[in-house]
N, CA, C and O atoms as a GROMACS GRO file, in nm:
protein
  260
    1UNK      N    1   3.639  -1.265   0.228
    1UNK     CA    2   3.660  -1.111   0.212
    1UNK      C    3   3.523  -1.074   0.114
    1UNK      O    4   3.472  -0.962   0.120
    2UNK      N    5   3.469  -1.183   0.022
    2UNK     CA    6   3.374  -1.145  -0.067
    2UNK      C    7   3.267  -1.124   0.015
    2UNK      O    8   3.187  -1.035  -0.013
    3UNK      N    9   3.252  -1.196   0.119
    3UNK     CA   10   3.115  -1.201   0.210
    3UNK      C   11   3.111  -1.077   0.258
    3UNK      O   12   3.011  -1.010   0.234
    4UNK      N   13   3.223  -1.021   0.336
    4UNK     CA   14   3.221  -0.894   0.404
    4UNK      C   15   3.206  -0.787   0.303
    4UNK      O   16   3.141  -0.698   0.358
    5UNK      N   17   3.238  -0.750   0.171
    5UNK     CA   18   3.208  -0.674   0.058
    5UNK      C   19   3.071  -0.691   0.069
    5UNK      O   20   3.012  -0.584   0.060
    6UNK      N   21   3.002  -0.783   0.083
    6UNK     CA   22   2.830  -0.856   0.028
    6UNK      C   23   2.762  -0.784   0.114
    6UNK      O   24   2.663  -0.720   0.081
    7UNK      N   25   2.813  -0.789   0.244
    7UNK     CA   26   2.757  -0.734   0.349
    7UNK      C   27   2.766  -0.550   0.356
    7UNK      O   28   2.673  -0.476   0.388
    8UNK      N   29   2.836  -0.528   0.336
    8UNK     CA   30   2.902  -0.393   0.312
    8UNK      C   31   2.797  -0.333   0.196
    8UNK      O   32   2.726  -0.237   0.227
    9UNK      N   33   2.792  -0.374   0.104
    9UNK     CA   34   2.716  -0.329   0.008
    9UNK      C   35   2.528  -0.331   0.044
    9UNK      O   36   2.441  -0.248   0.018
   10UNK      N   37   2.524  -0.443   0.100
   10UNK     CA   38   2.361  -0.434   0.156
   10UNK      C   39   2.336  -0.331   0.280
   10UNK      O   40   2.231  -0.267   0.290
   11UNK      N   41   2.444  -0.321   0.376
   11UNK     CA   42   2.400  -0.185   0.426
   11UNK      C   43   2.453  -0.036   0.378
   11UNK      O   44   2.447   0.072   0.437
   12UNK      N   45   2.496  -0.066   0.270
   12UNK     CA   46   2.485   0.090   0.218
   12UNK      C   47   2.380   0.125   0.145
   12UNK      O   48   2.358   0.243   0.118
   13UNK      N   49   2.271  -0.015   0.089
   13UNK     CA   50   2.196   0.001  -0.008
   13UNK      C   51   2.046   0.008   0.117
   13UNK      O   52   1.941   0.054   0.073
   14UNK      N   53   2.048  -0.021   0.203
   14UNK     CA   54   1.972  -0.012   0.302
   14UNK      C   55   1.954   0.138   0.344
   14UNK      O   56   1.850   0.203   0.357
   15UNK      N   57   2.100   0.178   0.362
   15UNK     CA   58   2.096   0.346   0.406
   15UNK      C   59   2.082   0.442   0.306
   15UNK      O   60   2.088   0.563   0.326
   16UNK      N   61   2.056   0.368   0.159
   16UNK     CA   62   2.030   0.493   0.024
   16UNK      C   63   1.860   0.456   0.073
   16UNK      O   64   1.799   0.558   0.106
   17UNK      N   65   1.793   0.351   0.079
   17UNK     CA   66   1.695   0.341   0.143
   17UNK      C   67   1.608   0.428   0.241
   17UNK      O   68   1.509   0.498   0.222
   18UNK      N   69   1.680   0.399   0.350
   18UNK     CA   70   1.643   0.481   0.422
   18UNK      C   71   1.668   0.632   0.409
   18UNK      O   72   1.569   0.696   0.444
   19UNK      N   73   1.738   0.683   0.382
   19UNK     CA   74   1.736   0.816   0.312
   19UNK      C   75   1.595   0.831   0.239
   19UNK      O   76   1.519   0.923   0.269
   20UNK      N   77   1.573   0.762   0.169
   20UNK     CA   78   1.425   0.773   0.057
   20UNK      C   79   1.293   0.784   0.178
   20UNK      O   80   1.184   0.836   0.160
   21UNK      N   81   1.337   0.727   0.287
   21UNK     CA   82   1.277   0.722   0.413
   21UNK      C   83   1.209   0.817   0.493
   21UNK      O   84   1.108   0.814   0.563
   22UNK      N   85   1.324   0.935   0.449
   22UNK     CA   86   1.309   1.022   0.534
   22UNK      C   87   1.142   1.130   0.526
   22UNK      O   88   1.075   1.164   0.623
   23UNK      N   89   1.120   1.155   0.417
   23UNK     CA   90   0.955   1.238   0.420
   23UNK      C   91   0.850   1.142   0.436
   23UNK      O   92   0.737   1.180   0.408
   24UNK      N   93   0.871   0.993   0.485
   24UNK     CA   94   0.789   0.919   0.510
   24UNK      C   95   0.760   0.959   0.668
   24UNK      O   96   0.832   1.028   0.740
   25UNK      N   97   0.639   0.896   0.700
   25UNK     CA   98   0.573   0.901   0.829
   25UNK      C   99   0.679   0.781   0.926
   25UNK      O  100   0.680   0.784   1.049
   26UNK      N  101   0.735   0.714   0.870
   26UNK     CA  102   0.815   0.635   0.943
   26UNK      C  103   0.944   0.681   0.976
   26UNK      O  104   1.004   0.641   1.076
   27UNK      N  105   1.006   0.794   0.865
   27UNK     CA  106   1.110   0.820   0.926
   27UNK      C  107   1.241   0.720   0.860
   27UNK      O  108   1.237   0.609   0.807
   28UNK      N  109   1.368   0.821   0.893
   28UNK     CA  110   1.479   0.745   0.841
   28UNK      C  111   1.511   0.601   0.934
   28UNK      O  112   1.552   0.503   0.870
   29UNK      N  113   1.492   0.588   1.086
   29UNK     CA  114   1.558   0.475   1.153
   29UNK      C  115   1.477   0.378   1.128
   29UNK      O  116   1.514   0.265   1.097
   30UNK      N  117   1.339   0.423   1.140
   30UNK     CA  118   1.245   0.273   1.102
   30UNK      C  119   1.232   0.244   0.969
   30UNK      O  120   1.153   0.150   0.956
   31UNK      N  121   1.283   0.290   0.840
   31UNK     CA  122   1.281   0.247   0.743
   31UNK      C  123   1.434   0.173   0.699
   31UNK      O  124   1.458   0.085   0.616
   32UNK      N  125   1.506   0.233   0.771
   32UNK     CA  126   1.681   0.120   0.776
   32UNK      C  127   1.644   0.025   0.862
   32UNK      O  128   1.723  -0.070   0.854
   33UNK      N  129   1.526   0.001   0.972
   33UNK     CA  130   1.546  -0.162   1.009
   33UNK      C  131   1.454  -0.217   0.939
   33UNK      O  132   1.484  -0.333   0.912
   34UNK      N  133   1.335  -0.179   0.891
   34UNK     CA  134   1.286  -0.239   0.761
   34UNK      C  135   1.364  -0.301   0.687
   34UNK      O  136   1.364  -0.424   0.683
   35UNK      N  137   1.445  -0.225   0.612
   35UNK     CA  138   1.499  -0.240   0.504
   35UNK      C  139   1.620  -0.397   0.568
   35UNK      O  140   1.635  -0.510   0.520
   36UNK      N  141   1.672  -0.342   0.669
   36UNK     CA  142   1.769  -0.449   0.721
   36UNK      C  143   1.700  -0.596   0.733
   36UNK      O  144   1.753  -0.695   0.682
   37UNK      N  145   1.601  -0.600   0.792
   37UNK     CA  146   1.500  -0.678   0.848
   37UNK      C  147   1.457  -0.754   0.708
   37UNK      O  148   1.500  -0.865   0.680
   38UNK      N  149   1.351  -0.668   0.610
   38UNK     CA  150   1.331  -0.755   0.511
   38UNK      C  151   1.461  -0.712   0.405
   38UNK      O  152   1.582  -0.717   0.425
   39UNK      N  153   1.375  -0.665   0.272
   39UNK     CA  154   1.494  -0.657   0.172
   39UNK      C  155   1.467  -0.497   0.130
   39UNK      O  156   1.367  -0.427   0.118
   40UNK      N  157   1.597  -0.479   0.115
   40UNK     CA  158   1.581  -0.312   0.105
   40UNK      C  159   1.467  -0.297  -0.078
   40UNK      O  160   1.424  -0.194  -0.130
   41UNK      N  161   1.458  -0.398  -0.114
   41UNK     CA  162   1.398  -0.360  -0.263
   41UNK      C  163   1.294  -0.369  -0.263
   41UNK      O  164   1.223  -0.329  -0.355
   42UNK      N  165   1.237  -0.447  -0.119
   42UNK     CA  166   1.073  -0.445  -0.119
   42UNK      C  167   1.009  -0.296   0.003
   42UNK      O  168   0.899  -0.244   0.021
   43UNK      N  169   1.133  -0.276   0.055
   43UNK     CA  170   1.046  -0.153   0.143
   43UNK      C  171   1.086  -0.046   0.021
   43UNK      O  172   1.011   0.050   0.033
   44UNK      N  173   1.192  -0.023  -0.113
   44UNK     CA  174   1.173   0.060  -0.144
   44UNK      C  175   1.028   0.104  -0.270
   44UNK      O  176   0.984   0.206  -0.323
   45UNK      N  177   0.997  -0.038  -0.269
   45UNK     CA  178   0.878  -0.041  -0.349
   45UNK      C  179   0.795  -0.003  -0.285
   45UNK      O  180   0.714   0.073  -0.337
   46UNK      N  181   0.779  -0.046  -0.124
   46UNK     CA  182   0.688   0.015  -0.073
   46UNK      C  183   0.663   0.124  -0.035
   46UNK      O  184   0.556   0.159   0.015
   47UNK      N  185   0.789   0.213  -0.059
   47UNK     CA  186   0.780   0.383  -0.022
   47UNK      C  187   0.758   0.409  -0.185
   47UNK      O  188   0.654   0.475  -0.188
   48UNK      N  189   0.798   0.393  -0.305
   48UNK     CA  190   0.741   0.452  -0.399
   48UNK      C  191   0.586   0.473  -0.389
   48UNK      O  192   0.543   0.588  -0.400
   49UNK      N  193   0.492   0.358  -0.368
   49UNK     CA  194   0.388   0.314  -0.373
   49UNK      C  195   0.327   0.405  -0.273
   49UNK      O  196   0.214   0.438  -0.310
   50UNK      N  197   0.366   0.464  -0.146
   50UNK     CA  198   0.321   0.553  -0.053
   50UNK      C  199   0.360   0.678  -0.056
   50UNK      O  200   0.466   0.706  -0.112
   51UNK      N  201   0.292   0.763  -0.005
   51UNK     CA  202   0.307   0.925  -0.018
   51UNK      C  203   0.402   0.972   0.103
   51UNK      O  204   0.439   0.925   0.210
   52UNK      N  205   0.420   1.078   0.033
   52UNK     CA  206   0.526   1.149   0.178
   52UNK      C  207   0.414   1.183   0.300
   52UNK      O  208   0.294   1.175   0.275
   53UNK      N  209   0.454   1.216   0.414
   53UNK     CA  210   0.401   1.258   0.529
   53UNK      C  211   0.315   1.369   0.457
   53UNK      O  212   0.342   1.432   0.355
   54UNK      N  213   0.189   1.378   0.548
   54UNK     CA  214   0.116   1.508   0.529
   54UNK      C  215   0.218   1.622   0.594
   54UNK      O  216   0.292   1.616   0.692
   55UNK      N  217   0.195   1.718   0.511
   55UNK     CA  218   0.322   1.859   0.591
   55UNK      C  219   0.427   1.884   0.532
   55UNK      O  220   0.458   2.002   0.521
   56UNK      N  221   0.527   1.762   0.468
   56UNK     CA  222   0.638   1.757   0.516
   56UNK      C  223   0.663   1.836   0.367
   56UNK      O  224   0.589   1.837   0.269
   57UNK      N  225   0.780   1.894   0.383
   57UNK     CA  226   0.819   2.005   0.260
   57UNK      C  227   0.774   2.105   0.242
   57UNK      O  228   0.797   2.162   0.135
   58UNK      N  229   0.668   2.182   0.366
   58UNK     CA  230   0.625   2.293   0.290
   58UNK      C  231   0.674   2.413   0.381
   58UNK      O  232   0.727   2.393   0.491
   59UNK      N  233   0.655   2.528   0.332
   59UNK     CA  234   0.750   2.608   0.361
   59UNK      C  235   0.675   2.700   0.481
   59UNK      O  236   0.562   2.744   0.459
   60UNK      N  237   0.737   2.725   0.600
   60UNK     CA  238   0.710   2.762   0.700
   60UNK      C  239   0.710   2.908   0.665
   60UNK      O  240   0.811   2.955   0.612
   61UNK      N  241   0.586   2.999   0.694
   61UNK     CA  242   0.578   3.101   0.668
   61UNK      C  243   0.678   3.205   0.773
   61UNK      O  244   0.719   3.154   0.877
   62UNK      N  245   0.710   3.334   0.747
   62UNK     CA  246   0.792   3.429   0.810
   62UNK      C  247   0.779   3.454   0.969
   62UNK      O  248   0.677   3.516   0.999
   63UNK      N  249   0.840   3.427   1.046
   63UNK     CA  250   0.786   3.447   1.215
   63UNK      C  251   0.771   3.357   1.225
   63UNK      O  252   0.826   3.349   1.335
   64UNK      N  253   0.725   3.214   1.197
   64UNK     CA  254   0.673   3.126   1.258
   64UNK      C  255   0.746   3.012   1.235
   64UNK      O  256   0.690   2.917   1.180
   65UNK      N  257   0.903   3.003   1.281
   65UNK     CA  258   0.992   2.891   1.301
   65UNK      C  259   0.965   2.840   1.392
   65UNK      O  260   1.030   2.741   1.429
   0.00000   0.00000   0.00000
């Protein structure tokens, strides 16, 4: 029972790190896979050291949607 709770917590933490990876070039799924394969703490540190993808979060001018 305790092992299952730890696995669920690990996956939740991996999902939270993957959400932080959305504005990055790799995106949600690649960040999630990396955090599962490696450790979420390591992937989160890499995300904090890297910048978001160029152009992410810019407003789209009216008429160019």
